[in-house]
C-alpha positions as CSV (number, residue, x, y, z in Angstrom):
1,M,9.2,4.9,-40.5
2,P,6.0,4.0,-42.4
3,A,3.2,2.3,-40.5
4,Q,3.0,-1.5,-40.7
5,S,0.7,-2.6,-43.5
6,P,-2.4,-4.4,-42.3
7,S,-1.4,-7.4,-44.4
8,T,2.1,-7.6,-42.8
9,P,2.2,-10.6,-40.4
10,A,2.7,-9.6,-36.8
11,R,6.1,-10.5,-35.4
12,P,5.8,-12.1,-32.0
13,L,8.1,-10.8,-29.2
14,S,11.2,-12.8,-28.5
15,F,10.8,-12.7,-24.7
16,T,8.2,-13.1,-22.1
17,P,7.5,-10.9,-19.0
18,R,9.2,-11.9,-15.8
19,P,7.0,-14.5,-14.1
20,V,5.8,-13.1,-10.7
21,P,3.1,-15.2,-9.0
22,L,0.2,-13.5,-7.3
23,S,0.6,-13.2,-3.6
24,A,-0.7,-16.4,-2.0
25,T,-3.0,-14.4,0.4
26,L,-4.6,-12.5,-2.4
27,A,-4.9,-15.6,-4.6
28,V,-6.8,-17.6,-1.9
29,N,-9.2,-14.7,-1.4
30,E,-9.9,-14.7,-5.1
31,A,-10.4,-18.5,-5.1
32,I,-12.9,-18.2,-2.3
33,A,-14.8,-15.4,-4.1
34,R,-15.1,-17.6,-7.2
35,K,-16.5,-20.5,-5.1
36,K,-19.0,-18.2,-3.4
37,K,-20.1,-16.8,-6.8
38,Q,-20.7,-20.4,-7.9
39,G,-23.1,-20.9,-4.9
40,V,-20.7,-23.2,-3.0
41,P,-20.8,-22.8,0.8
42,V,-17.4,-21.4,1.9
43,L,-15.3,-21.0,5.0
44,P,-13.1,-18.0,4.2
45,L,-10.1,-18.6,6.5
46,G,-7.3,-17.6,4.2
47,F,-7.2,-13.8,3.9
48,G,-5.5,-11.7,6.6
49,E,-8.0,-8.9,6.8
50,A,-9.1,-7.6,10.2
51,G,-12.8,-8.3,9.5
52,I,-14.3,-5.3,11.4
53,P,-15.7,-2.0,10.2
54,I,-13.6,1.1,10.0
55,H,-14.4,3.4,12.9
56,P,-16.6,6.4,11.9
57,A,-14.1,8.9,13.4
58,L,-11.5,7.7,10.9
59,T,-14.0,8.0,8.0
60,R,-14.9,11.5,9.3
61,E,-11.2,12.6,9.3
62,L,-10.7,11.2,5.8
63,E,-13.7,13.0,4.5
64,S,-12.6,16.3,6.0
65,A,-9.3,16.1,4.2
66,A,-10.7,14.8,0.9
67,G,-10.1,18.1,-0.9
68,R,-6.4,18.2,-0.1
69,G,-4.3,17.9,-3.2
70,G,-0.5,18.3,-3.8
71,Y,2.3,15.9,-3.1
72,G,3.8,17.3,0.1
73,P,7.1,16.1,1.6
74,V,8.3,12.7,0.5
75,A,8.8,11.7,4.1
76,G,5.2,12.6,5.0
77,S,3.5,15.6,6.6
78,A,4.9,17.1,9.8
79,A,1.6,16.3,11.6
80,L,1.8,12.6,10.7
81,R,5.4,12.2,11.6
82,A,4.8,13.9,14.9
83,A,1.8,11.7,15.7
84,A,3.7,8.5,14.7
85,A,6.7,9.6,16.9
86,G,4.3,10.0,19.8
87,Y,2.8,6.6,19.2
88,W,6.2,4.9,19.4
89,T,7.3,7.1,22.4
90,R,4.2,5.8,24.4
91,R,5.5,2.3,23.7
92,M,8.9,2.8,25.3
93,L,10.6,3.8,22.0
94,P,11.4,7.5,22.3
95,T,11.2,8.8,18.8
96,D,11.9,12.1,17.1
97,P,9.7,13.0,14.1
98,S,12.8,13.4,12.0
99,V,13.4,9.6,11.9
100,V,9.9,8.8,10.7
101,V,9.1,8.1,7.1
102,A,5.6,7.6,5.7
103,G,4.5,5.7,2.6
104,P,1.4,4.3,0.9
105,G,1.4,1.2,3.1
106,S,4.0,-0.8,5.0
107,K,4.6,-3.1,2.0
108,P,6.0,-0.3,-0.2
109,L,8.0,0.9,2.7
110,L,9.5,-2.5,3.2
111,F,10.4,-2.8,-0.5
112,A,12.0,0.7,-0.3
113,L,14.1,-0.4,2.7
114,L,15.2,-3.6,0.9
115,M,16.2,-1.6,-2.1
116,S,18.1,0.9,0.0
117,L,19.9,-1.7,2.2
118,G,20.8,-4.1,-0.6
119,G,22.1,-7.6,-0.1
120,D,20.4,-10.8,1.0
121,V,17.8,-10.9,3.7
122,V,17.3,-13.4,6.5
123,V,13.6,-14.2,6.9
124,P,12.0,-16.3,9.7
125,T,10.5,-19.7,8.7
126,P,7.6,-19.6,8.6
127,S,7.0,-15.9,7.8
128,W,4.6,-13.6,6.0
129,V,4.6,-14.3,2.3
130,S,5.9,-10.9,1.0
131,Y,9.2,-10.9,2.8
132,A,10.8,-13.5,0.6
133,A,8.9,-12.4,-2.4
134,Q,10.0,-8.8,-2.1
135,T,13.6,-9.9,-1.5
136,S,13.5,-11.8,-4.8
137,L,12.0,-8.8,-6.6
138,A,14.9,-6.7,-5.3
139,G,17.3,-9.1,-6.9
140,A,18.5,-10.7,-3.7
141,E,18.2,-14.1,-1.9
142,A,16.1,-14.9,1.1
143,V,18.0,-16.9,3.7
144,H,15.3,-18.9,5.6
145,V,16.0,-19.5,9.3
146,A,13.6,-21.5,11.5
147,T,12.0,-19.9,14.5
148,P,12.2,-21.3,18.1
149,P,9.3,-23.5,19.0
150,G,6.3,-21.5,20.0
151,E,8.0,-18.2,19.2
152,G,7.1,-17.3,15.6
153,G,8.4,-14.2,13.8
154,V,12.0,-14.2,15.0
155,P,14.7,-16.5,13.6
156,S,16.4,-18.7,16.2
157,P,19.5,-16.6,17.2
158,A,21.8,-19.7,17.2
159,L,20.6,-20.7,13.7
160,L,20.7,-17.2,12.5
161,A,24.4,-16.9,13.2
162,D,25.2,-20.2,11.5
163,A,23.1,-19.3,8.4
164,V,24.7,-15.9,7.9
165,V,28.2,-17.3,8.3
166,R,27.5,-20.0,5.8
167,A,25.9,-17.7,3.3
168,R,28.8,-15.3,3.5
169,A,31.3,-18.1,3.1
170,R,29.7,-18.9,-0.3
171,G,30.1,-15.3,-1.3
172,R,26.7,-13.9,-0.4
173,T,26.3,-10.4,1.1
174,V,23.8,-10.7,3.9
175,R,22.8,-7.4,5.4
176,T,19.3,-7.6,6.9
177,V,17.2,-9.8,9.1
178,I,13.4,-9.3,9.2
179,V,11.3,-10.1,12.3
180,T,7.6,-9.9,13.0
181,L,6.4,-9.0,16.5
182,P,3.7,-10.3,17.0
183,D,3.8,-12.9,14.3
184,N,2.0,-13.6,11.1
185,P,1.4,-16.5,10.4
186,T,1.5,-18.2,13.8
187,G,-0.2,-15.6,16.0
188,T,2.6,-16.1,18.6
189,I,5.0,-13.6,20.3
190,A,8.8,-14.1,20.7
191,S,10.1,-13.8,24.2
192,E,12.2,-10.9,25.3
193,D,15.2,-13.2,25.8
194,T,15.0,-14.4,22.2
195,V,14.7,-10.8,20.9
196,R,17.7,-9.8,23.1
197,R,19.8,-12.7,21.8
198,L,18.8,-11.9,18.2
199,C,20.0,-8.3,18.7
200,A,23.3,-9.6,20.0
201,V,23.8,-11.7,16.9
202,A,22.8,-8.8,14.7
203,R,25.5,-6.7,16.3
204,D,28.2,-9.4,16.0
205,L,27.4,-9.9,12.3
206,D,26.7,-6.3,11.4
207,L,23.0,-6.9,10.4
208,V,20.2,-4.4,10.1
209,I,17.0,-5.5,11.8
210,V,13.7,-4.7,10.2
211,S,11.0,-5.2,12.8
212,D,7.4,-5.5,11.4
213,E,5.2,-4.5,14.4
214,I,1.9,-4.1,12.5
215,Y,0.1,-6.4,15.0
216,R,1.6,-4.9,18.1
217,D,-1.7,-3.5,19.4
218,L,-3.6,-6.7,19.0
219,V,-2.0,-8.8,21.8
220,H,-4.8,-10.9,23.3
221,V,-3.8,-10.6,27.0
222,P,-3.9,-6.9,28.1
223,G,-0.5,-5.8,29.5
224,R,1.4,-8.5,27.7
225,A,4.6,-6.8,26.5
226,V,6.0,-6.9,23.0
227,S,9.8,-6.6,23.1
228,S,10.9,-4.6,20.1
229,P,14.5,-5.0,18.9
230,A,14.6,-1.2,18.8
231,R,14.9,-1.2,22.6
232,F,18.0,-3.4,22.6
233,A,19.7,-2.5,19.3
234,P,18.4,1.0,18.5
235,E,21.3,1.9,16.2
236,R,20.4,-0.9,13.7
237,T,16.7,-1.4,14.0
238,V,13.9,-0.1,11.7
239,V,10.4,-0.5,13.0
240,T,7.3,-0.5,10.6
241,T,3.6,-0.4,11.2
242,A,0.4,0.7,9.6
243,L,-3.4,1.3,10.1
244,S,-4.6,-1.8,8.3
245,K,-4.6,-4.4,11.1
246,S,-5.3,-2.8,14.5
247,L,-7.7,-0.2,13.0
248,A,-9.0,-2.5,10.2
249,A,-8.2,0.1,7.6
250,G,-7.1,-2.5,5.0
251,G,-7.0,-0.8,1.6
252,W,-6.3,2.6,3.0
253,R,-2.6,2.0,2.3
254,L,-0.8,4.2,4.8
255,G,2.3,3.0,6.7
256,V,5.1,4.5,8.7
257,A,8.7,3.5,9.4
258,R,10.8,4.4,12.4
259,L,14.5,4.6,11.3
260,P,17.5,4.4,13.6
261,D,18.9,7.7,15.0
262,G,22.5,8.6,14.2
263,P,24.7,8.7,11.1
264,F,23.6,5.3,9.6
265,G,19.9,6.2,10.2
266,R,20.3,9.5,8.4
267,E,22.0,7.9,5.4
268,L,19.3,5.2,5.3
269,R,16.6,7.9,5.4
270,D,18.2,9.7,2.5
271,S,18.3,6.5,0.5
272,V,14.7,5.5,1.3
273,L,13.4,8.9,0.4
274,G,15.3,8.7,-2.9
275,V,13.6,5.4,-3.6
276,A,10.3,6.7,-2.5
277,S,10.6,9.8,-4.7
278,E,10.9,7.6,-7.7
279,I,8.1,5.2,-6.9
280,W,5.3,7.0,-4.9
281,S,6.4,10.6,-4.5
282,S,4.4,11.0,-1.3
283,A,1.5,9.2,0.4
284,P,-1.9,10.7,-0.4
285,A,-2.6,13.8,1.7
286,P,-6.1,12.8,2.9
287,M,-4.8,9.5,4.1
288,Q,-1.9,11.2,5.9
289,H,-4.4,13.5,7.7
290,A,-6.5,10.5,8.8
291,A,-3.4,8.6,9.9
292,A,-2.1,11.5,12.0
293,Y,-5.5,11.5,13.8
294,A,-5.2,7.7,14.3
295,F,-1.6,7.6,15.6
296,A,-2.5,10.3,18.1
297,E,-4.7,7.6,19.7
298,P,-7.9,9.5,20.7
299,P,-10.0,7.6,23.3
300,E,-12.7,6.4,20.8
301,L,-10.0,4.7,18.7
302,V,-8.2,3.2,21.7
303,E,-11.5,1.7,22.8
304,H,-12.2,0.4,19.2
305,V,-8.8,-1.4,19.1
306,D,-9.4,-2.9,22.6
307,R,-12.8,-4.3,21.5
308,S,-11.3,-5.7,18.3
309,R,-8.4,-7.3,20.3
310,R,-11.0,-9.1,22.5
311,L,-12.9,-10.3,19.5
312,H,-9.8,-11.6,17.8
313,A,-8.8,-13.4,20.9
314,A,-12.2,-15.0,21.4
315,I,-12.6,-16.3,17.8
316,T,-9.0,-17.4,17.2
317,G,-9.1,-19.3,20.5
318,A,-12.4,-21.0,19.5
319,V,-11.0,-22.0,16.1
320,A,-7.8,-23.3,17.7
321,D,-10.0,-25.5,19.9
322,R,-11.7,-27.0,16.9
323,F,-8.4,-27.9,15.2
324,A,-7.0,-29.3,18.4
325,S,-10.2,-31.5,18.8
326,A,-9.6,-32.8,15.3
327,G,-6.1,-34.0,16.2
328,A,-4.0,-31.2,14.9
329,L,-1.2,-29.6,17.0
330,V,-1.9,-25.9,17.6
331,A,0.1,-23.3,19.5
332,R,-2.4,-21.2,21.3
333,P,-2.8,-17.8,19.5
334,E,-1.4,-14.9,21.5
335,A,-2.0,-12.0,19.2
336,A,-3.5,-10.8,15.9
337,F,-6.0,-13.1,14.1
338,Y,-4.1,-16.1,13.0
339,L,-3.3,-19.7,14.0
340,Y,-1.0,-22.2,12.5
341,P,-2.2,-25.8,13.0
342,D,0.0,-28.8,12.2
343,F,-1.6,-32.0,10.9
344,G,1.5,-34.0,11.3
345,P,-0.1,-36.4,13.8
346,L,-2.7,-37.3,11.1
347,R,-0.1,-37.7,8.3
348,D,-0.5,-41.5,7.8
349,A,-4.3,-41.4,7.8
350,L,-4.3,-38.4,5.4
351,R,-1.9,-40.1,3.1
352,N,-3.6,-43.5,3.1
353,G,-7.1,-42.1,2.9
354,H,-6.7,-39.1,0.7
355,G,-3.4,-39.4,-1.0
356,I,-2.2,-36.3,0.8
357,R,1.6,-35.9,1.0
358,T,2.1,-32.1,1.2
359,A,0.5,-29.1,2.7
360,P,-0.7,-27.9,-0.7
361,D,-2.3,-31.3,-1.2
362,L,-4.2,-30.8,2.1
363,T,-5.3,-27.2,1.5
364,G,-6.2,-28.0,-2.1
365,L,-8.5,-30.8,-0.8
366,L,-10.1,-28.5,1.8
367,L,-10.8,-25.9,-0.8
368,E,-12.2,-28.2,-3.6
369,R,-14.2,-30.6,-1.4
370,Y,-15.4,-28.4,1.4
371,G,-15.0,-24.7,0.2
372,M,-12.6,-24.0,3.0
373,G,-9.9,-21.5,2.1
374,V,-6.7,-21.7,4.1
375,L,-3.0,-21.3,3.0
376,P,-0.4,-24.0,3.1
377,G,2.6,-23.5,5.3
378,S,4.8,-23.8,2.2
379,A,3.5,-20.3,1.2
380,F,5.2,-19.0,4.3
381,G,8.5,-20.8,3.7
382,D,7.8,-24.2,5.4
383,A,8.8,-27.4,3.6
384,P,5.9,-28.6,1.5
385,A,6.0,-32.0,3.3
386,A,5.2,-30.2,6.6
387,L,1.4,-30.5,6.9
388,R,0.9,-27.0,8.4
389,M,-1.4,-24.2,7.3
390,R,-2.2,-20.7,8.2
391,V,-5.8,-20.1,9.3
392,A,-7.2,-16.5,9.5
393,P,-10.7,-16.6,11.1
394,S,-11.4,-12.8,11.0
395,L,-13.8,-13.0,8.0
396,L,-16.1,-15.1,10.1
397,Y,-17.2,-12.0,12.1
398,G,-20.0,-11.2,9.8
399,E,-21.3,-10.8,6.3
400,D,-22.1,-7.1,6.8
401,D,-21.2,-4.2,9.1
402,E,-24.3,-4.8,11.2
403,Q,-23.1,-8.3,12.1
404,R,-19.5,-7.2,12.5
405,L,-20.5,-4.4,14.9
406,A,-22.6,-6.9,16.9
407,A,-19.5,-9.2,17.1
408,L,-17.4,-6.3,18.3
409,A,-20.0,-5.5,21.0
410,S,-20.7,-9.1,22.2
411,P,-19.2,-10.4,25.4
412,S,-19.4,-13.9,23.8
413,P,-19.0,-13.4,20.0
414,A,-18.5,-17.2,19.4
415,D,-22.1,-17.7,20.5
416,L,-23.6,-15.3,17.9
417,P,-25.6,-17.4,15.4
418,W,-23.6,-16.7,12.3
419,I,-20.3,-17.2,14.0
420,A,-21.5,-20.3,15.8
421,R,-22.7,-21.7,12.4
422,A,-19.3,-21.1,10.9
423,L,-17.5,-22.8,13.8
424,D,-19.9,-25.8,13.6
425,R,-19.2,-26.0,9.9
426,L,-15.5,-26.0,10.6
427,T,-16.0,-28.9,13.0
428,E,-18.0,-30.8,10.4
429,V,-15.3,-30.3,7.8
430,L,-12.4,-31.4,10.1
431,T,-14.4,-34.4,11.4
432,D,-15.3,-35.5,7.8
433,L,-11.7,-35.0,6.7
434,K,-10.5,-37.2,9.5
435,E,-13.2,-39.9,9.3
436,T,-13.0,-40.3,5.6
437,A,-9.3,-40.6,5.8
438,N,-9.6,-43.4,8.4
439,V,-12.0,-45.4,6.3
440,G,-10.6,-44.6,2.9
441,E,-8.9,-47.2,0.8
442,P,-5.1,-47.1,1.1
443,V,-3.4,-45.1,-1.6
444,P,-0.3,-46.7,-3.1
445,V,2.9,-45.0,-1.8
């Protein structure tokens, strides 16, 4: 066919690309970066990054393997799978390396699992933004089920049963329920009783449980147990984790999944590996080497995780206190580096003084007026009218590694000057928000 003449008018395409919005967590991070570049003072409380430096031992291991090329096994190297199996075995989940699959992050592994399992997916409300988004990308529906009060990450077992029965009655195929232990966005932990009851419902309704346990090692109170569904329903539970939260290796993109043992688990493994072979082939060899070292849990990394856990506990607790003092309802954070304040008690004042009717209205005002980046609860599946937001204080630990290391080492990190200033600024913002709402002119309803 002859080339198109330069004078020939271009013919526009008759279709547009599929609209896929940017993940809310990444979008708020970019918005804060723009504000900062403009010279606006910011409070970066939206992005869920661990906020501490990568341990030098991990960097050393990655450097030592930097020359490794080749794809390797789709499931991951033998050393990595053995190390991950040992990691789970030490957490009362005896694991054979043959049921471990590695990938370039837990997010790709989750997507591969959803593609392999097929069908609709029950997600907790609220829950991490990517569960429902990936379900939609896989061509399925997310069935939103509320969590019990104070127990984020696990759908209420009674509501789960009703939701699945109703969805199936209208012709939907529901096959999977996702749980997060501990939870993002609320920073809470579901009780063993709730997890047991969820497992019983999953058995009765023939559901696979995908348990995202990426925050498992960041429980604030030492010795506080995290009850994995894999203990109570091992034949139908997949567990996922990664390096990015407990070891602050965000961006290194290495995750592992523990599949069920038995016939179903072997078939699921074959399917996941088939999906993986068409998408990522195998995780990068240098990353696998570093991850094998990390999952073996040498003493220096265990101590690093312990220090980061204490830091997360101190700062999320301090931030929760500031929100509570401003009149918000806040469940005390129990793990990770998140909290989920509810401004419902201030609804009338916020509506009359600021015209706020939804969580996006509230978080939009906080960003534009105060440079405070947080995510509305609606990004996590909540109704927009619920005035809830996810707050992630971990980027307050420091502007550089020197400050972050000082925060890790400090017995009272909230008293460090740069963190104290950020906490005081948060109080100023919340106080001004409340006071200007109380004196503002009523906005017509």
